[in-house]
C-alpha positions in Angstrom: 0.0 0.3 0.1 2.5 2.4 0.7 4.5 1.4 -2.2 1.4 2.7 -4.4 1.3 5.5 -2.7 4.5 6.9 -3.6 4.0 5.8 -7.2 1.1 7.8 -7.0 2.5 11.0 -5.8 5.8 10.8 -8.2 3.2 10.3 -11.2 1.3 13.4 -9.9 4.5 15.3 -9.3 5.8 14.2 -12.7 2.4 15.6 -14.5 2.7 18.8 -12.7 6.4 19.1 -13.9 5.3 18.8 -17.5 2.5 21.0 -17.0 4.5 24.0 -15.6 7.3 23.5 -18.0 4.8 23.7 -21.3 3.4 27.3 -19.9 4.4 30.2 -22.3 7.0 32.2 -20.8 6.9 36.1 -21.4 10.3 36.0 -23.2 8.4 33.2 -25.7 5.2 35.6 -25.8 7.5 38.8 -27.0 9.7 36.5 -29.5 6.4 35.2 -31.2 5.0 38.8 -31.5 8.1 39.8 -32.9 8.5 37.3 -35.8 4.6 38.1 -36.7 5.4 41.7 -36.7 4.6 43.4 -40.2 7.8 44.8 -41.8 8.3 47.7 -44.5 11.9 48.2 -44.7 13.2 46.7 -48.0 10.4 45.0 -49.3 8.0 45.8 -52.4 5.0 44.7 -50.2 4.7 44.6 -46.4 4.8 41.2 -45.2 5.3 39.5 -41.6 8.5 39.1 -40.5 8.8 35.5 -40.5 7.7 35.6 -44.2 10.2 37.7 -45.4 13.4 36.5 -47.0 15.8 39.1 -45.8 17.8 39.3 -42.7 16.1 42.2 -40.7 16.2 43.0 -36.9 13.1 45.2 -35.3 13.3 47.0 -32.4 9.8 48.4 -30.8 9.6 51.5 -28.9 9.5 49.7 -25.4 12.8 47.9 -26.5 14.4 51.3 -27.3 13.1 53.0 -24.3 14.9 49.7 -22.2 18.2 50.5 -23.7 17.7 54.2 -23.6 20.4 55.0 -26.2 22.4 58.4 -25.9 22.6 58.4 -29.7 21.5 56.1 -32.9 24.8 54.8 -33.0 24.4 53.3 -29.3 21.0 51.8 -30.5 22.6 50.0 -34.0 25.4 48.4 -31.5 22.5 45.7 -30.9 22.1 44.7 -34.7 23.9 41.6 -35.6 26.3 42.0 -38.5 26.9 45.8 -38.0 30.3 47.3 -36.2 29.5 50.2 -34.5 32.2 53.1 -33.3 30.4 55.1 -30.8 33.7 57.4 -30.2 32.1 60.4 -31.4 29.2 60.9 -28.8 25.8 62.0 -29.7 26.8 62.4 -33.9 29.4 61.9 -35.9 30.2 57.8 -35.4 31.0 54.8 -37.5 29.2 52.0 -39.0 30.6 48.8 -40.5 28.6 46.7 -42.4 29.9 43.1 -42.3 31.4 41.9 -45.2 32.1 45.0 -47.0 35.4 47.1 -46.4 34.5 50.9 -45.4 36.0 53.6 -44.5 33.8 54.7 -41.6 31.0 57.0 -41.2 27.8 55.3 -42.8 29.4 54.1 -45.8 27.2 51.5 -48.1 24.2 52.1 -45.4 21.3 54.3 -45.9 20.0 55.6 -42.9 15.9 56.4 -43.3 12.7 57.7 -41.6 9.7 56.7 -42.4 11.3 55.1 -45.5 13.0 58.7 -46.9 16.8 59.1 -46.3 18.0 61.5 -43.7 21.1 62.4 -45.6 21.3 61.0 -49.2 25.4 60.4 -48.8 26.1 58.8 -45.2 29.7 59.2 -45.9 31.0 62.9 -46.5 33.6 64.3 -44.6 32.3 65.3 -41.0 28.5 65.2 -42.5 27.8 61.5 -41.3 24.0 60.4 -41.4 23.4 60.4 -37.9 24.1 64.3 -37.7 20.8 65.0 -39.2 18.7 62.6 -36.9 18.0 61.7 -33.2 16.4 59.1 -31.7 13.9 60.2 -29.3 10.6 59.8 -27.9 8.7 60.2 -31.8 10.1 56.8 -32.4 8.1 53.8 -32.6 10.0 51.2 -33.9 13.6 50.6 -35.7 13.7 48.0 -38.9 17.5 47.3 -39.4 18.0 45.5 -42.7 21.3 43.8 -43.7 22.3 43.6 -46.8 19.8 41.5 -49.2 17.2 44.1 -51.1 18.6 47.2 -49.5 20.8 48.3 -53.1 17.3 47.8 -54.8 15.4 50.1 -52.5 17.9 52.7 -52.0 21.1 54.4 -53.0 24.2 53.8 -51.5 23.0 51.0 -49.4 24.4 47.5 -50.4 25.2 47.2 -46.6 22.0 47.6 -45.6 19.3 49.7 -44.8 18.3 51.4 -41.1 14.8 52.7 -41.1 13.5 54.7 -37.9 9.6 54.8 -38.4 8.0 57.3 -36.0 4.9 57.3 -34.2 1.1 57.9 -35.6 -1.8 59.6 -34.2 -4.9 57.9 -33.4 -8.6 58.6 -31.8 -7.3 58.5 -28.3 -5.0 61.5 -27.1 -2.3 60.3 -25.6 1.5 61.1 -25.2 5.0 60.5 -23.3 7.2 62.8 -21.4 10.8 62.0 -20.0 13.3 63.8 -18.1 16.8 63.1 -17.7 19.5 64.4 -15.5 23.1 63.8 -14.8 26.3 65.2 -13.8 28.0 68.3 -14.9 25.2 70.4 -15.8 23.5 67.4 -18.2 19.5 67.8 -18.7 16.9 66.1 -21.2 13.5 66.2 -21.7 11.7 64.5 -24.0 8.1 65.3 -25.2 5.7 63.5 -27.6 1.9 63.9 -28.1 -0.6 62.4 -30.3 -4.5 62.2 -31.2 -7.2 63.1 -33.6 -8.3 66.1 -35.2 -11.0 64.8 -36.9 -12.0 61.7 -35.4 -11.6 58.5 -37.9 -10.2 60.9 -40.5 -7.5 63.2 -39.7 -4.9 62.6 -37.1 -1.9 64.3 -35.7 1.8 63.5 -33.8 4.2 65.8 -32.1 7.2 65.5 -30.7 10.9 66.3 -30.1 13.4 67.1 -27.5 15.6 69.5 -25.1 18.9 69.0 -24.5 21.2 71.5 -22.2 24.9 70.7 -22.6 
């Protein structure tokens, strides 16, 4: 009788362990949502990330906020296949695409905002592409395409496309605000607001930042 009880308890414990192991973790849920996300960079038609044949990395607004990058280059360090030097500080940094010899800057890679180039040439002397763009709370997500169809959809981009997609307004009025302070008098505030001017027809989204030092 005792042996049967032990076997019964062991069976219940095994069943419980298997059920617990089968439960989906938050990391699994986030990963599934990521591959189901529709991407628009380097594609003639928007399609799900899992259906795209290109090597593309995506970062949502929450992921960008967690990393809190001080520059666009600091965020791009997280993209596989890009070697990024942030020695310039907030701007004037270097990005090297894997497999393509480069003199630095953003040579052979195009930086875009909502699918339009922020600067057509990414490697002019002291005029790197990141001089003309800042990461703030207005960014909805980042799509970074490595190689592939980059040179088909943009000039000077055999190494890839970097597309910062900004937030859009909706019927609900919403916004975010952030204040950062640090040593040596550094202070930065970010604000973003979005909503509807005409419900279901006309929307707006405005944002930016002010930095001191």
